[in-house]
N, C-alpha and C positions, 0 to 999 in steps of 0.2 A: 392235579396240581404239581408244581415243581417240587423236587425232593427237598425237604427241609430237615431241620435238626430233630424235630419230633417224629419224623419218619425213621430216622437212623437210630434214635434212642426211644424205643417203644417198650411198653411193659407187657409181658406175657409169661408163659410157663415153659419149663424146660421139657425135654433136653435139647431141642433143636429148633432154630427159627425157621429153617426151610422145610424141615420134616415134621414139626409139630405145630408151630404157630401159623405158618402159611396154610397148611391143610385144614386146620381148625377154622381159620378165617374164610377159606373158600367154601367149606361146608356150611358155615353159618350164613354166608351170602346166598348160597343155593337154597337154604331152608327159608330165608326171608322172601326169596323170589316165589316159592311155592305159596306162601301166604298172600303176597301182594298180587299174584296172578289169579287167585281164586280157585286154584286146583287142589289145594292141600286136602280138602275133604274128600276128594275122590281117590287119593293115593291108597293103593292096596299092596304095592310092593316097591322095594328099593334095590338098586344095584350100584355098587361102587367098584370101579376098576382103577387100580393103581399101577403105574408104569415106571419102568426104569429104576432109578435110585430109590424112589419112594417104596417100590415093591421089594427091592433087594435088601434094604436096611430099615424098612419101616417098623418092624417089631422092636428092634433095639432102640429106635428113636421115638417110640410112642406115637407113630403116625396114625395107626388105626384107632387107638383110643381117643386121640385128639379130634379125629374126624367124627367119631360118635358124639362127642361133646358139641362140636360145631353143628352137627345135624340137629341136635336138641335145641339149638339157638344160642349157645354160649359163644362169646367172643373172647379171644385170648387176653386182651388188655383189661377185661372186666371180671373174668372168673377168678375166684379165690381158691387157694389150694384145698381148703375143706370142702368146697363144692365139687372140686375135681374128684376127690376121693369118694364122696357121697354118691355122685351120680354114676361113676364107673362101677361102684360096688352094687348099685341097684340094677344096672344093665346086666352085669355078669350074673347076678342072682336070679333075675326074672327072665333073662333072654329077650327083653323087650326094650325097644328104643322109643322115646317120645319125640317123634319127628316134629320139628319146629315147636317143641314144647307142648304139643296137644294131640297128635295122632300116634296111637300105639302101634308099633310094628314089630313083629318078631325079627330081630336083627342083632348081629353082634360082630365081633372082630373076625370070627371064623367064616363069616359070610362074604367078606370082601374078596374080590378077584384080583390076584397078584400076577402081574406081567413083567417080571424083572428084565427080561431080554428084549422087551419092546420099548424102543425109545421114540417118543413122539418128536416131530420135527422142531418144535419150538424150544423144548427144554426137556432134560432128563427127568425132572420132577413133575410128571403129568398125572392127572386124576380126572375121571369122568364120573359124574353123578347122573343117575337116571331113575325116574319114578314112573310107574305104570298103574293103570286102573285095574279093576277086577277082571276085565276082559283081556288084559294083557296089552292094551294100547298104551303107547308111550305118551305121558302127559307132559313131561319136561325133562330135558337133558342138557348138561353143560359140562364143558371141559375146561379145567383151570391148570395153570402151571405156577408152582411155588418157586420163585426165581431168586431166593436168597433174602435173609434179613426179615422174613415175615411178609415180604412183598408178593402179591399174586397178580397174575395176568390171565385174562380170559381168552380162550381160543377164538379167533375170528375178530377180536377187538384189538389186536396188537397195534395196527396202524392207527386206529382211532385213539387209542391210549397215548401212543407217541405224539400224535398230532395235538392232543389236549395238553400233554406235557410241554411241548414246544410253545404252544400258545400261552400257557401259564407262565413260562419263563420270560416271555416278552413283557409281562406285567411287572416283573421284578425291576427295581431301580438299578441294580448292579448285577445282572446275570453273568454267570460264568460256567464254562464247561471244562476248562483246562486250568492248570496251575498258572499258566502264562496269563490267561485272562484275569485270574485272581490277583496276581502280582501287579498287573497293570492297574486294576482298580485301586489297590492299596497305594500305588505310586501317585495316581492322579488325584485320589481323594484325601491323601494323607491319613489313611486309616489302617488299622491292623487287620489281619485276616479274620479274627473274631468279630471285629467291628463291621466288616463287609457282610458277614453272615447275619449280624443283628439287623442291619439296614434292610436286608431282604426279608427276614422273618417278620419285620414290622408291617409288611404289606398285609398280613393275615391275622396278626395278633398285636395287642398293645405291648409296650416294653415291660410293663408291670406283669402281664400274663406270661410273657416269655420267661422272665426271671422266676416267677413262681413256678412255672412248669418245669424248668430245668432244675430248680431246687428240689422239686418233688421227685423228679427222676433220680437225683442223687440220694434222696431219702430212701427210695426203694432199693437202690444199691446197698446202702448201709443196712437196711432191714434184711436184705438177702444174706449179708454176712453174718448178722446177729442170729438169724434163724439157723444158719448152717453150723455156727459154733456150738449150738445146743444139741446138735444131732450126734449120735454115737453109732458104732457098729460098721456094718458093711453097706456099700452102695447097692441099690437094687439091680437086678439084671442077670445074675448068675456068674459074673467074673470074679466075685468075692474080693473086690477092691475095697480096702479099708479106708474109712474116712480118716484123714490125717489132720485136718484143720483144728478140731477141738483140742487134741493133744499138743499140737504146735503152739496154739494160743496159750494154753496152760504153762507151757515151758517158757514162752516169751515173757509172760507176766512175772515169772520167777527170776528170769535172768536179766531182763531189761526193766528194772523198776523205775528208772529215771528218764526214760526216752532217749537213751544213748544213740547218737547218729550212727554208730558202728553197726547197729542192728537194722539199718534201713532195708537191706535186701531180705532179711528174714520176715519183716513185716509186709513187704510187697509180695513175697511168696505166699504168705499166709492169706492175704486178702484175695489173691488170684485163686488159690486152691479152694478157699471157702466158697466163693461165688460159683465156681464150676462144679464143686461137689453138690451144691444145692441145685444147680441146673441139672446135673446127672440124676438127681432125685425127683426131677419133675416139678421142682419148686418154682416160686415166683422170682423172675429175674428180669433185668433190662437187656434187651438185645442191643449190642453195642459193638459193631452193627449187627452181629449175629449172636445166637445163643452159644454156639460152640466156642466163640471168642469173647464171651460175656465178662470174663474176669480181668481182662487186660486193662481196660479203661478205668474201672473202679480201683485197681491196684496202683496204677500210675497216678491217678488223681489223689489217692491216699498219700502217696509220696509227696505230691505237691503241697498237700495240706499240712503235713507233719514234718517234712524234712527239707523243704525248699527254704533258702535263706530268708530270714525275717519272719517266718511263719510262727515262731515261738512268741512273738510279740503281737500277733494278729488278733483283732477283735472278731466277733462273730460276723459282723458285716463284711469285714475284709475277707474272711473265709468264704462267705457266700459269693463275693465278687470273684474269688478264684474259681469256684465251681462253675459259675456262669460263663466266665471268660474261657475257661478250659473246654467246656462242652461245645461252645460256639465254634472255637477254632478247630477242635476235633471234627465237628460236624461238617465244617467247610471242606475239609480233606475227605471226609466220607462221601460227599457229593461227587468229588472228582472220580472216585472208584466206581460209584454207581453210574456216572455219565460215560466213563471211558472204558470200563472193564466190567467186573462183576464181583460180588461179595458172596457168591454161592460156591460152596465146597463141591457141590455135585457138577458144577460147570467149569471151575478152574482150579480145583483142589484147595487144600488148606491155606495156600498163599492168599486166596481171596478172602478168607475169614480171619485167621490169626494174623496174616500179613497186613491186611488192611486195618485191622484194629490196632496193631502195633504202630502203624504209620500214623493213624489218627491220634493215638495217645502221645506219641513223640511231638507231634505238632501242638497239641494242647499243652504239654508240659513246657515246651520252648516258648510258647505264647505267654504263660503266666510267669515265667522266669525272666520276662523282659526282652525276648528275642525280637529282632526285626522281622518283617514279612519274609525276607530272603532267608533268614536263619530258620524261621519256622518251616518254610518250604523245604529247606535242606534237611531238617530233622525228619520230616515225613519221608523224604527220599531215602535217607540212610536206612531207616527202619525197614522199608519195604525191600530195598536192594538186597538186604541180608535175610529175607524170607522168601526170595524167589525160588520156585520149584518145589515148594513145600506140598507134600501129598496129603490127601485125606483118606486114611486107611484104618479107621478105628477098629479095634478088635471086637468081634461079635456085633458089629454095627452099633455099639454103644458109645455114647459121647463121654468116654472115661479114659481109656488108654489108646493113644498118648495125649488126648485132648486136655486133660486137667493140668498135668505138668507143663504142657506146651504153653498154656496161658501164662504161667509164672515165668518161664523162660522168655517169652515174647515181651512181657512187661519190663523185665530187666533190659532187654534189647532197646525198648522204647526209651527208657531213662538214659541209657548210654548214648543213643542216637541224638537225643536232645542236648546232652552235655557236649558231645562232639560238635554239634552245629553251633552251639553258643560260644565255643572256643574259636570258631572261625568267623569270617566276616560276611557270610552268606553266599559267597561265590563258590561254585563247585562244578565239576566236570560233567556229571550226569544230572539231568533235570528230573523233577518229579513226574512230569508228563512222559518222559522217555521210560521211566522205570514202570509206570502204570501200563503203558502200551506193551512193554516187555512182559509184564505179568499176564496180561490178557493173551498174548500170543503164546506164551509158555503154557498156559492153561489149555489153549486150543490144541497144542501139540501133545499134551500129556495124555498118556494111555488112559482109557476110561476105567481101567481096573484100579487106578490111583485116585479116582474121583468119587468117593463116597458110595462105592458099589460093594464093598467087602469082598472084592475079588482079587486083591493084590496087597503087597506090602505086609505090614504087621497083621492085617486081618487074616492072612492065610498062613503066615509063618509062625504065629503064636497060637497055641492051642487055647481055645476060648473057654474051656470048662475043665 
């Protein structure tokens, strides 16, 4: 199917969409194939090979444990945090995996084969699953790639998947691949960018279901913040990074008793930090469009709901309208990045994760603040232009430093980009399409050590313990 808003905003667990959500999804698909093909009962052994970035930073990103859960049949959008903890504790204690939920195999994290220096041709985030019978004969094997944002592609089916995607786009009433396409639809139809996205979404869901689904997405974002604010102490993983969101929240409640607009940035920082601290804890988050950048859109949407002009008089229905409109416009811009470039840090660096999220958030904010399509496109362009070249070099392979603070900084960039665009008339020298292509080419030229391999930048210049 064509990429839609519910692909870009999906519910999963932290800390990484490409290293946690995607691998879990691939493992779950593999487990389902064992059941559907009828070979599950013959399985006597399992082998999992991880390549490239998955192998290099998998421990810090929870890749191996996510795969174990997927092999047991759990999907990232359905599993709850309590189930995660319960099953991982059981596997660690017993040393036994329940393959597809029914076949007990002695298998754990230590049994996975890591090949960090082997990069498969399709993508650096490669993984191969193989099961054999008691005689050692291979029963089933499959290789998947986690290409960012929780999306997976199966080896050998890339062309078929692209063909299916192209065919599904033909069914859309207003298909677009570029910002130029999008703006032309807006001009010819007299619609906003969010409206164009809504028209296309209605081919697979009713408008009521779209609205309900997007409001549910935002409720999970809010729940993520609420859960994070109740946590204390250090983040897991060994870096001894202290959770700041609970203390900051307590301070803000004392200093900003009346919702003073002067505190807007402190609240935006808080929301971004809270979401990404929860993500770093392996909690339930919304990929937006990735887990590493999950705090930016909730933070900017919080700004829209609490600090945008007129929101102090808004009804609940008005606020719901803002959420829906914001996410549709942000989703439309997210489609452009998926179509023309990448949202995978392992492929193009953090510019593809935090940069695209900042761009999407800027577009969403400009849309709900009354921007024209040209102004919305300009907001998205400004935000990405000033995230170009951003590297992905988390210390210890953990989605903590610099990722958590980076979300807060990028959220403020998105707000500033939207404000700058709204003070203009929509005309600007650099188009969004040009900056997306530049981001893609920059990522292609970027050294692999700055693309989620823990081989360069902060990852090697800061002692991890």
